N, C-alpha and C positions, 0 to 999 in steps of 0.2 A: 503495498499500499505506498500513499505517497507521504501521507503523514504520521507520525509518531501516536497511537492510542493514550486517551487520555488516563490517569494513574484510577486505579480503584481502591474502595477503602471501604471499612463497615465501621457504623455506629455502634452506639452502647447497646442498641438492641439488636445487632446484629443484622440490620436490614444494610443492602450493597448499596454502593454510588461511587459515579464517577465525580474526578474533581473537573470544575471549570475550567480550571488555568496548568495546574502539574502535569506533565505529559509520563507516561508508563516507564521507570527505570526499571530494572533488570541485574541479578546478578550471574555470573558465567562462572563460578566457584573461583574466580581470582578479586574483582574488582566491579565496581557498579556502574552501568554503562546505560545506554539506550538499545534498545532491539536494532538488528540489524534487519533491514527490508525483506531480505529473502526468509529469515527466519519466521517471521510473523504471518499466520494463519487466524481464520477463524477458529472461534472455539471447537473442536469438533461435536459433533451430537453422540452423548451419550458420557460427557464428559463431566466433571461435579466439580463446587466450589467448597472452600474448604475456610473458613476462619483461621489465624495465627495467632492465637492468644499469648498479649505480653509480647508481641513484637509492633511495632512503629511503621507505616509504610514510609518507600521514599519514592519522590519524583524529580523531575526537572523541571524550573520554573522557564518561562520562554529568553532568559537568557542563559541558559544552559547551566544554572546551577543547582547543586543537589538538596533538593529542599526535604526536610524531616517532616511528615505529618503528625501533629501532638495533638490536634482536636480538630472538628469540623467547625461551620461556621456558625456554629449556634454554642460552641464554645465546650460542647461533649465530647466524651473520649471515645477515640477510633482503633480502629484493628486491620493490621495486613489482611489481604485476602489472596489466593491462590486459585488455581485451576490444578486438578488431578484428570489429566487426558486421558481421553477413551482409549481401549485395547487399539494393538497394532500402529499407534503413532507414539512416534521417542521423543520426551523431551528435552530442548536444547540449554534451556536455563531456569534456572530459580528465580525466586519473587527477592525483590529488593528491600530488605527491612532492616529495622535497628532492634536488636534484642535486649529485653530491658534484665533488669538482673535477678527476677523473680519469675522469670519465666519458666513454664513448665516444657519436659522435653516433648515436641512434637510425635504425634501417633507415627503408625510404620508405613505413611504411603507417601507416592513420589510428587513433590509437591512444584510445581511449575507457575513462571510469574505470569499474569494477568493485568489486562487493559480493556480501556470500552472506545470505540469509535463505527461510526455510519452505524450506530443504533444495534449492534452486537459485541460480544465480548472476542476478545483478540488473545493468543497465546503463542508462544514462540515454540513450534514442534512439526517434525518433519512425518509424514505418514511413510513408514518402512515395510509395511505389506498391504498389498493391494487387497488381501482376501477379506470377503465380510465375512467371517467365521465367528466375532464376537461385535458385532456392530451389533450397536441396542436398539433399531429400529427393526431388527428380525427375532425381537424376541415377544412371548404375548405369554402373559402368566396364564393364563387360562389352558392354551394349550400344552404348557409345560406341567401342571396340576393334573392334566389328563393323562398325559405319558408317564407321570410317576405312580398315579392310579393302575393305569395297564399295566406297565411292566412288573410294579409287586404283585399285581392280582395272578400274575403270570407266572411269577418267582417270588412265591410270599415267603420262602427259609433261607433266601440270598442275603447274606448282611452285607452283602459288599454294594448289593443294591439298595439296603436300608440307607448305609452311608451317605452313598451319592444320592440318596431323598433328600438327608439332611443339609449335602452340601448345595443342592439346587432350588430350597425352599428356604435354608434359615440362611445360609452362609450369600445367596446371588452366584455362585461359581457356574462360568459359563459353558465352563466346559461340560458338569454335569445335568446342566440345563441342554446342550446340544445333543447330548444324550437321549432324554427323555425324548429332546424334538426327532428324532432319528437321523442326526447329520453329523458330519463332520468327523470328530476325536472324540474317542472316550475315554475317560478318565480311569484308572486302575491304582488305586491307591490300596498300599498291600506293610506300610511300616510305621511303628510306633516310634521308632529309638532309629536315631542318626550317627553317624560315625564323625559328624563336624558340630560346631556351635555358633554358628554363625552369628554375627551380632546381630543383623536383620530378620533376622529369621521370623515368620510371618505366621507359625504353628508355635513357638516356645521360646517363649521369656522371660527371664529372674527378671527383676528389681521393678520399677516406676513401668515401664512400657508394659502395656498388656500385648499379646498377640493379637494378630487378626481375627484369627478362628480356632479353634481347640483342634489337639492333634487327636488324630482317629485311636479309637481305646481296645483295638482287637486288629488280628492281622486275619484275613480271609484265608481262607484256603485254597491249593490249584485249582480246585473243581468249580469253586464259586466265581475266581476270576476267568475262568475259561468260559464258564456260562453267562457271563455278561459280555465278555467279548466275543462269544458266535453269538448272541442275540445281535450284539451291532454289527458286527461284518455278516450278516447275513440279511441285514435290509437298509447297507448303506453303500451308496456309489462311493469307492475310493476310500474306503476305511482306513482309521485310523484308529489305534489303541495304544496308551502311555501308561507307561509307570512311571511314580513318581508327583506329586500334588501336592498342593499346599496343607493340604490337610497331614501330612505325613512326614516322617520323617525320610531317611537316607534307605529308597528301595531296597538297595545289594545288603541290608543287613536281615534281609526274608531270602537270600538268594536261592537257596531252595524250593522257597515256593513259586518263585518266578521262574524258576528254568523249567519244574513239571508244568505252572500255566503255562509258557507257549509250547512244551510238546504237545500238550492239549490242542492247543490251539491251533497246531500245525497238522495235527491227524486230520483236521477236517477243512483248513483256509489255508492253501497256499500263496492265495492273494490277501493281500489286505498288511500295512505297516504295522506293526510292534516296536514301538520304542520306549524305549529307557531314560525319564530323565533324572539326572544322576549326580553327588558327589565323582564319580568316577573312581572312587576309593577305594575299589578293591578288584584287581585288575583278572584274578582267576575266575572269580564271578561273570566281571563283563566278557573273557573268552568263554567261558561254557555257554555263556546267554545267546552268543554271536554263533554258535555251534551246534545249535539245536532251532535256530530261526531269528533272534532277535533281528531287525531288520536296519534298526539305528539307534544311538546313541544323542542325547542332549547334556555335553558335561558344564556344569554351572562355573562358573569363573568372575569373580571381579577382578582380579588383574591377572595376567601372568607373571610377574614379580613375583617371585617365592617369597620377601619380605611380605608384601603387603598383602600377597593371596593368605598367608598366615594369622595377618594382621583382621581381616575381616574373616575370614572362616574360619579360624580356631579350630584345624584338623586336633581330632582326636585317633593316633593310631597309626594315622598315614599322613603321606607328604603332597605336593604337585608331583611329586615325580612319578609318584604310584598316579594321581593323573593324566599324565604323559604315557604312562605303560599303558592303562586303560585304551587311550585315545590309538597307539601304537597298533595293539592288540584288535582293536576293531575295525582298522584302516588295513590289518592284515588280512583279516579276515572278509576283506573286501568289503565291509559294512559304512552304513553313511555317519559323518560326523559332524554334529552340528555346537557350536560353544553359546551357551547362555550367557552373554557376556551383560554382567550386570553393570549398566549404564549409569554414571556420573560424572554432569559438569561440573567442571574443576578436577577432576583424575584422570577421566579415559581419554581426554582431550590432549593430557601432557605429551609433551616431544618425546621425554622419556618413554611413556606408557605406551604411544601407541608405536613406537620406534620396536619394543616388546613384543608387541600384540602382531605387528607385522613379520617378525622373528616367528613366532609362533605358528602364525598360521602357515607360513610356507616350510617351517621344517616337520609340521607334522601333518601336512595336507589336509586342511580343515575343508570342508564342504558347503559349510553354510554360517556364519554368526546369526545369532536371534538376538537382536538388540530391544535389550528389556529395561525399563526404568530402575535406578535401585528405591527402592520406598526405605526413608528412614529421615529423620531428621536431619536437612543439609550442613549443619553444626559439628550436629554430634558424630557425623559422619565422618565429618575431615578432622575432627577430633581425632580420631581413630586411624584415619587413613595418610594423615598428614596432607599439609597444604604447600602446591606451588608456586610458583611466581606468576608464570602465564601458560598458554595451553592455545589450539590451534582453533577453539570450538566443533564443537560436535558435527553440527553441519560441513565443515570440511573437509573432519576425520573420514564420516562416512565417503564425502566422494571421492577423496586419497584411495581408501580402500574399492572403490571399484573401478579407479584405473586402473591400481595396483596389478588386481586379482579379478580380471572380467570373468574367469569362470566363479568365484566365489558368490552364493547365494544371499542376501540378504532378507530378511524376513524378522516376523514375530511368532509365526505359527509353528507344530512340528509339520514338514511336507508328506504329501503321501507318494509313498516309493513304488508300489505295485506289487 
């Protein structure tokens, strides 16, 4: 757009307004600045607005001076506001604000900058996956509830299906909802425990920050997993089923269940993608899964740098060398490897991090980057990972990787592989 949107703020009642004189400011992880024109997009449908308690909004006046907004025109207290962008969109910058001394730590969401112009909200984001797999306008809760009732009526004793009912109706999990809508990718959670203790884990937290959802309380049997997968594969074009979901830990801790499940699935369905979302922490299990019919893995990575990997993932009993070994064995078996890249403006786009990521892609034959927004209080994350002085910006980083690795896929969702 030709002009910079107005700053957006909330009053003491939580009502959101645009400021008549101050322009939108963004924080790219290094400095407060105006958004670049190529970064700005109308707020994607299905995005949410979040108040940022204990944080004062920052904006630029007409002379280009950075201004801290402390109160509105009536003298009332104000609060910074952010956007949580819809799935398939990559956040490019954080909201610009000043944190007050008594401000609480923010919940585990990805906070993006927000402005207002031409009658709509604007943010800084890039559509990283064209698939409409989780576009909000395609989800009808009446149809989802009917699908839940239909499938549970047909499989009343399947505990995994009962868990997915909770995911679909209580957590609003789009993957679980898609299962009951008979399309795309079926989630297959199996694990109650994890080999890592990630700082931003959305299913397990200690301290004041609460997880977004509760970790599942049981591990399904291979027969239960196969029953759900066979149901999905039997009614969906180009079906995908994935171990490793937000309501569980590391699925490889249930390696025997996974291996037996894949064997049962492949007895009836040679076609269909069976994927593993994983820490990639147990190479032997990954290799055996590939041998019985696993199609792909998606390995989570906050950073390809060992020190920073350890700071975020806090691995227990494994190292990033095991992750690399799992990737190597998967590629040796002729399987597809994605990186679940946990993206953060101010870390992912640092020059040294980008160089390390490029080397990781080249050295290990990575097939795809799934660009996933890191869900965590921005300041808390940088307190853990360390602060840099400058970076390229995420928009430029995506373009750089596209140019250097023309065969590398970019997206948000696990692909169907046949």
